[in-house]
VMD Tcl script that draws the C-alpha trace (Angstrom):
set ca {
  {109.51 89.41 126.97}
  {111.71 86.21 126.65}
  {112.37 84.87 123.09}
  {112.45 81.47 124.50}
  {108.73 81.86 125.06}
  {106.10 79.55 122.67}
  {104.42 80.99 119.86}
  {101.18 81.14 121.42}
  {102.44 82.84 124.81}
  {104.09 85.55 122.32}
  {100.76 86.11 120.90}
  {99.39 87.36 124.22}
  {102.46 88.30 126.21}
  {104.93 90.89 124.22}
  {106.52 94.20 124.78}
  {103.34 96.00 123.42}
  {100.51 93.90 125.55}
  {100.94 96.22 128.60}
  {100.83 99.99 128.36}
  {103.97 101.37 130.37}
  {102.10 104.63 131.62}
  {98.72 103.13 132.91}
  {99.14 99.18 132.59}
  {96.15 99.01 130.11}
  {96.01 95.21 128.98}
  {94.44 96.43 125.94}
  {96.29 98.51 123.08}
  {94.86 102.15 123.51}
  {93.25 103.36 120.08}
  {95.11 106.87 119.55}
  {92.26 108.31 117.65}
  {94.21 111.51 116.29}
  {95.20 112.58 112.79}
  {98.15 114.81 114.21}
  {100.39 115.16 117.21}
  {101.28 118.44 118.74}
  {104.99 119.68 118.46}
  {106.77 121.59 121.32}
  {108.87 123.78 119.19}
  {109.67 124.23 115.42}
  {112.81 122.77 115.66}
  {111.76 119.95 117.96}
  {109.49 117.20 116.84}
  {108.17 114.52 118.97}
  {108.36 110.77 118.26}
  {105.07 111.63 116.03}
  {103.96 114.19 113.88}
  {101.16 113.16 111.48}
  {99.18 109.49 111.62}
  {100.17 108.92 108.09}
  {103.75 108.63 109.15}
  {103.11 106.82 112.26}
  {100.59 106.10 115.10}
  {101.17 104.64 118.70}
  {98.36 101.94 117.88}
  {99.53 101.39 114.36}
  {103.19 100.93 115.81}
  {102.00 98.43 118.08}
  {100.40 96.28 115.89}
  {103.80 96.53 113.35}
  {106.18 95.72 116.10}
  {103.93 92.97 117.15}
  {103.89 91.44 113.96}
  {107.51 91.62 113.06}
  {108.23 89.88 116.52}
  {105.91 87.04 115.50}
  {107.74 86.57 111.84}
  {111.05 87.28 113.49}
  {111.71 90.13 111.52}
  {113.21 93.87 112.30}
  {110.61 95.75 111.18}
  {106.55 95.50 110.43}
  {104.04 97.63 108.57}
  {100.43 97.94 108.49}
  {98.45 98.55 105.57}
  {94.84 99.36 104.65}
  {94.71 95.93 102.83}
  {96.59 92.98 101.77}
  {96.76 94.25 98.23}
  {97.73 97.53 99.16}
  {100.89 95.99 101.25}
  {101.47 93.91 98.00}
  {101.09 96.85 95.75}
  {103.37 98.81 98.03}
  {106.10 96.32 98.37}
  {106.02 96.07 94.38}
  {107.45 99.61 94.21}
  {110.80 98.25 95.82}
  {111.14 97.29 91.95}
  {111.83 100.06 89.23}
  {111.51 100.40 85.56}
  {112.89 97.81 83.63}
  {113.35 95.30 86.41}
  {111.80 91.92 85.80}
  {109.63 89.70 88.19}
  {109.40 86.00 88.35}
  {105.91 85.34 89.91}
  {104.40 82.02 91.17}
  {101.97 81.03 88.23}
  {99.36 80.17 90.94}
  {98.80 83.18 92.51}
  {95.73 85.18 94.13}
  {94.04 87.05 91.32}
  {94.53 90.38 92.61}
  {98.06 90.18 92.53}
  {97.86 88.73 89.27}
  {96.16 91.88 88.19}
  {98.33 94.47 89.72}
  {101.14 92.98 87.99}
  {99.77 92.53 84.87}
  {97.83 95.66 84.56}
  {99.34 98.25 86.61}
  {103.24 97.48 87.27}
  {103.43 96.76 83.44}
  {102.30 99.79 82.73}
  {105.52 101.32 84.45}
  {107.98 99.48 82.82}
  {108.08 96.49 84.91}
  {108.83 92.97 83.11}
  {107.25 89.71 84.68}
  {107.41 86.06 83.90}
  {105.06 83.28 85.49}
  {106.54 80.20 86.39}
  {105.66 76.95 88.28}
  {107.77 77.90 91.29}
  {107.19 74.39 92.95}
  {109.41 73.40 90.01}
  {112.88 74.98 91.05}
  {114.27 74.20 87.56}
  {111.65 76.62 86.02}
  {112.74 79.32 88.77}
  {116.42 78.98 87.62}
  {115.41 79.13 84.08}
  {113.21 81.81 84.57}
  {116.01 83.94 85.84}
  {116.88 87.04 83.61}
  {120.02 89.64 84.05}
  {117.45 92.05 84.81}
  {115.83 89.85 87.41}
  {115.22 91.81 90.79}
  {112.26 89.70 92.57}
  {110.74 86.31 93.00}
  {107.51 86.44 94.33}
  {106.04 83.24 95.92}
  {102.78 81.81 97.39}
  {103.10 78.51 99.30}
  {100.76 77.00 99.70}
  {99.54 78.68 96.79}
  {96.05 80.12 95.95}
  {93.97 78.06 95.12}
  {95.63 75.23 94.36}
  {97.64 74.69 96.82}
  {101.28 74.15 95.22}
  {103.94 73.96 97.42}
  {107.22 75.88 96.79}
  {110.67 74.90 98.33}
  {111.23 78.25 99.93}
  {114.84 77.70 100.99}
  {115.53 76.77 97.25}
  {113.94 79.33 95.73}
  {115.50 82.00 98.40}
  {118.98 80.25 97.49}
  {118.49 81.10 93.89}
  {117.28 84.83 94.59}
  {120.40 85.32 96.74}
  {122.86 83.60 93.82}
  {121.29 86.26 91.75}
  {121.00 89.19 93.71}
  {117.50 89.26 93.92}
  {114.67 89.99 96.28}
  {112.01 87.13 97.64}
  {108.71 87.99 98.43}
  {106.59 85.31 100.23}
  {102.81 85.54 101.03}
  {102.25 83.89 104.12}
  {98.51 84.38 104.30}
  {97.45 80.89 104.41}
  {99.72 79.39 107.23}
  {100.66 82.76 109.03}
  {103.70 83.02 111.28}
  {102.11 80.23 113.65}
  {102.80 77.47 111.12}
  {105.58 78.89 108.86}
  {108.18 81.64 108.90}
  {109.44 82.65 105.72}
  {112.12 84.93 106.96}
  {113.68 82.06 108.59}
  {114.12 80.40 105.53}
  {115.99 83.12 103.55}
  {113.10 85.67 102.41}
  {113.32 89.12 102.57}
  {109.62 90.36 102.62}
  {106.61 88.48 104.15}
  {103.25 89.65 103.01}
  {99.66 89.03 104.77}
  {96.15 89.76 104.01}
  {95.77 90.30 107.68}
  {91.92 90.31 107.09}
  {92.06 86.60 106.89}
  {93.70 84.34 109.85}
  {95.39 86.88 111.47}
  {92.26 89.22 112.41}
  {90.06 86.04 112.04}
  {86.68 87.35 112.43}
  {85.46 88.68 109.15}
  {85.48 92.20 110.50}
  {88.33 93.90 109.03}
  {90.33 94.60 105.90}
  {94.12 94.87 106.41}
  {97.42 94.08 105.45}
  {100.80 93.46 106.75}
  {104.41 93.17 105.87}
  {107.74 92.41 107.33}
  {111.52 92.60 106.71}
  {114.53 91.04 108.08}
  {116.73 93.70 106.83}
  {116.77 97.24 108.42}
  {118.08 99.07 105.32}
  {115.22 97.21 103.16}
  {113.10 98.25 106.05}
  {114.17 102.02 105.55}
  {113.05 101.65 101.82}
  {109.69 100.26 102.52}
  {109.04 102.72 105.32}
  {109.51 105.50 102.74}
  {107.09 103.71 100.27}
  {104.52 103.32 103.02}
  {104.70 107.01 103.90}
  {104.71 107.96 100.39}
  {101.68 106.22 99.26}
  {99.89 106.34 102.45}
  {97.76 103.31 102.26}
  {98.11 102.90 105.93}
  {95.80 100.98 108.44}
  {93.27 103.03 110.54}
  {93.96 102.76 114.25}
  {90.47 101.21 114.84}
  {91.37 98.10 112.42}
  {94.80 98.05 113.88}
  {93.13 97.23 117.24}
  {90.99 94.79 115.53}
  {94.06 92.85 114.26}
  {95.46 92.97 117.55}
  {92.74 91.66 119.02}
  {92.19 88.65 116.81}
  {96.24 87.74 117.04}
  {95.73 86.81 120.65}
  {93.30 83.80 119.40}
  {95.21 83.17 116.46}
  {96.80 79.64 117.83}
  {93.56 78.15 119.18}
  {91.71 79.32 116.14}
  {94.33 77.99 113.90}
  {94.81 74.74 115.54}
  {90.92 73.81 115.62}
  {90.50 74.81 111.99}
  {93.24 72.81 111.01}
  {92.18 69.62 112.80}
  {88.65 69.89 111.28}
  {90.24 70.85 107.76}
  {92.02 67.58 107.87}
  {88.93 65.40 108.64}
  {86.91 67.18 105.97}
  {89.85 66.83 103.27}
  {89.94 62.99 104.13}
  {85.78 63.14 103.81}
  {86.28 65.00 100.33}
  {88.67 62.33 99.24}
  {86.43 59.54 99.31}
  {83.46 61.17 97.86}
  {83.18 59.82 93.76}
  {82.04 62.98 92.77}
  {85.07 64.96 94.18}
  {87.99 64.81 90.90}
  {90.50 65.84 93.22}
  {91.36 67.23 96.62}
  {94.05 69.99 97.07}
  {95.40 69.75 100.86}
  {99.25 69.40 102.07}
  {97.82 67.10 104.99}
  {96.66 64.19 102.78}
  {100.25 63.48 101.75}
  {99.19 62.78 98.38}
  {99.66 66.39 97.25}
  {103.07 66.79 95.29}
  {105.50 68.91 97.46}
  {103.94 67.57 100.69}
  {107.13 66.32 102.12}
  {108.88 69.88 101.07}
  {105.84 71.70 102.67}
  {106.19 69.75 106.21}
  {109.97 70.33 106.04}
  {109.05 74.25 106.09}
  {105.76 74.18 107.98}
  {104.50 73.21 111.08}
  {100.99 72.25 109.76}
  {99.08 71.62 106.57}
  {97.02 74.98 107.20}
  {93.08 75.45 107.32}
  {92.55 76.17 103.53}
  {91.70 73.31 101.01}
  {90.26 72.95 97.54}
  {88.44 70.40 95.78}
  {87.03 69.86 92.18}
  {83.86 68.85 91.26}
  {82.77 68.30 87.43}
  {81.85 71.66 86.14}
  {80.01 74.83 86.72}
  {77.02 73.21 86.99}
  {77.67 70.73 89.43}
  {78.98 73.77 91.61}
  {75.69 75.58 91.45}
  {74.11 72.46 92.36}
  {76.00 71.54 95.33}
  {76.92 75.11 96.88}
  {72.92 75.50 96.87}
  {72.25 72.76 98.86}
  {74.95 73.77 101.56}
  {73.75 75.31 104.90}
  {76.66 75.87 106.97}
  {79.34 77.47 104.93}
  {79.40 81.24 104.10}
  {79.59 81.07 100.01}
  {81.71 84.57 99.91}
  {85.01 85.98 99.09}
  {87.91 85.33 101.70}
  {88.87 83.09 104.08}
  {90.39 82.49 107.23}
  {87.72 83.44 109.60}
  {85.59 81.92 112.48}
  {83.16 80.98 109.97}
  {83.83 78.34 107.50}
  {83.77 80.21 103.84}
  {83.31 78.27 100.52}
  {84.44 80.14 97.38}
  {84.53 79.81 93.71}
  {87.92 81.00 92.56}
  {86.73 81.21 88.96}
  {84.05 83.82 89.79}
  {85.66 85.29 92.93}
  {89.18 85.38 93.91}
  {90.74 84.70 90.44}
  {87.83 86.71 88.52}
  {90.50 89.17 87.23}
  {92.27 86.55 85.51}
  {91.38 85.59 81.95}
  {89.37 82.14 81.82}
  {92.26 81.19 79.27}
  {94.75 81.96 81.91}
  {92.95 80.14 84.63}
  {92.35 76.98 82.85}
  {96.05 76.91 81.80}
  {96.97 76.94 85.71}
  {94.32 74.11 86.40}
  {91.79 76.75 87.95}
  {88.86 75.09 86.31}
  {85.23 75.84 86.54}
  {84.54 73.09 88.97}
  {86.90 74.20 91.62}
  {85.80 75.39 94.79}
  {88.15 76.39 97.55}
  {87.16 75.88 101.29}
  {88.57 77.77 104.51}
  {87.55 75.63 107.46}
  {86.30 77.59 110.27}
  {85.12 76.56 114.13}
  {82.04 74.81 113.52}
  {81.76 71.18 114.86}
  {83.44 68.99 112.72}
  {80.31 66.41 112.53}
  {78.23 69.34 111.58}
  {80.16 70.36 108.50}
  {80.71 66.90 107.16}
  {77.09 66.30 107.74}
  {76.16 69.39 105.46}
  {78.59 68.29 103.02}
  {77.01 64.88 102.81}
  {73.78 66.27 102.37}
  {74.64 68.46 99.80}
  {76.58 65.47 97.83}
  {73.31 63.80 98.23}
  {71.15 66.36 96.27}
  {73.94 66.88 93.60}
  {73.43 62.91 93.00}
  {69.86 63.09 93.56}
  {69.92 66.16 90.56}
  {71.88 64.35 88.41}
  {69.96 61.40 88.74}
  {66.64 63.22 87.88}
  {68.72 64.80 84.81}
  {69.76 61.63 83.55}
  {65.85 60.40 83.61}
  {64.72 63.21 81.74}
  {67.63 62.61 79.15}
  {66.18 58.94 78.64}
  {62.65 60.13 78.61}
  {63.50 62.34 75.81}
  {65.47 59.96 73.95}
  {62.69 57.31 74.13}
  {60.34 60.04 72.94}
  {62.62 60.45 69.70}
}
mol new
graphics top color blue
foreach p $ca { graphics top sphere $p radius 0.5 }
foreach p [lrange $ca 0 end-1] q [lrange $ca 1 end] { graphics top cylinder $p $q radius 0.2 }
display resetview
C-alpha cells in the first residue's frame, strides 16, 4: 500500500486488510496456542502464541504503520504495555516522569520499579527548564503524557526529545488521548509510543488492550524480548476487536472532537465551573505548542467544580454520560479522577498536582451535542437548586438561633 494515502484510508486499507490466501477482508482469528513444526531443526514462522500469532501480528504491524514506527507490540492492557516498556531501564537508572500522569503509571513507578532500584523524579514536563534541571548522570528515560491525564497539560515533544537525545536518554510518550490520528510522537523524536488501546483505538468499551510502537529496530528487538519474557500479550479475540475498532477511528474521533469543543465552550460559560482544561479553547497554557505538534485538540476535557459535594450533586443529576473509569468510547464517559483514575495517588500528591476533589474528566462520545449540552444544563440547574435550598436551610437555622 502507498505511504501517500491519507490516514483515514490507511486505517482501512493496509498490508493486512486483505489476506493473501483467501482474500478475507476481515483478519482471521487464529485461536491456537501452539503451531506444528515439521522438523526438529526446522521451525516455522510461529511456534507458540505467546511468542507470536498471526492475528496479533496483524494488529502489531497495523499500529506500527499508523504511528510511523518499525515495530509494534500488543499487550493485555495499557498498563501491561507501560510496565513491560519500563523494564528497558535497569537497577540504578533514573527516570524523569510527568508529574500529571495517569494513576496506574504513578503506581508502577513508585510502588513497583522503586523496589527494583529504579530511581525516579516527577517534574512538570510542560516546563522544559524543569526537565533539563531534573536530568542526572544516571537518567535513562523521560516519560511524557501530552496532553496529560487529567489536567491536559501540554509538553513540547520536540523540546523534550532533544533534551533526551543530548543526554543519551530514551523518551516514552503515552499517546492514548490523541492516537496517531492527531499526534505522531515518533516523528517528533520519541523512542517508544504507548497506548491504552482500550480507549480510542478500540473505541467501544468492549476490550482491554495495550500497544507499543518503536522507531529503532534494535530497540524493537529489546522490547520484543521483554514482551516474550513477561508474556503479557493480547489474546487473539481482543486483537481482532482492536483491529475492527481502528477502522472507524477517524470518523469517531472527528465527531467526538467537534462535540468536545462545543461542550468546552459551554462549560466555560457556566459560573459554577471554576476551570475548563481543553487545548481547543486556546486559553490553556501550551495550546500553541499543542497545535504545533498535533492536528486537533482531542475529545477529552476536564473541568473543576467547587468541591466533592458539588460533584456528587451534579453527577447524580446527569442522564446521558456513563459515570465510569475509562475514556475514548462511543458513549460519553464522565469520571472522577480523585476516586477513579488517580485513586492510587495519595491525596497530598493529587492536590500538589492540582487534581482536586472538585475535578471531573469528560471523554466525549458520539451522542448528539445538543442532547449532551441539554443534559449538562439540566444538571447545573439541579446543582443551583440544591445550593439554594441549602442556603435557605442555613438561613433558617441562623434565624432560629
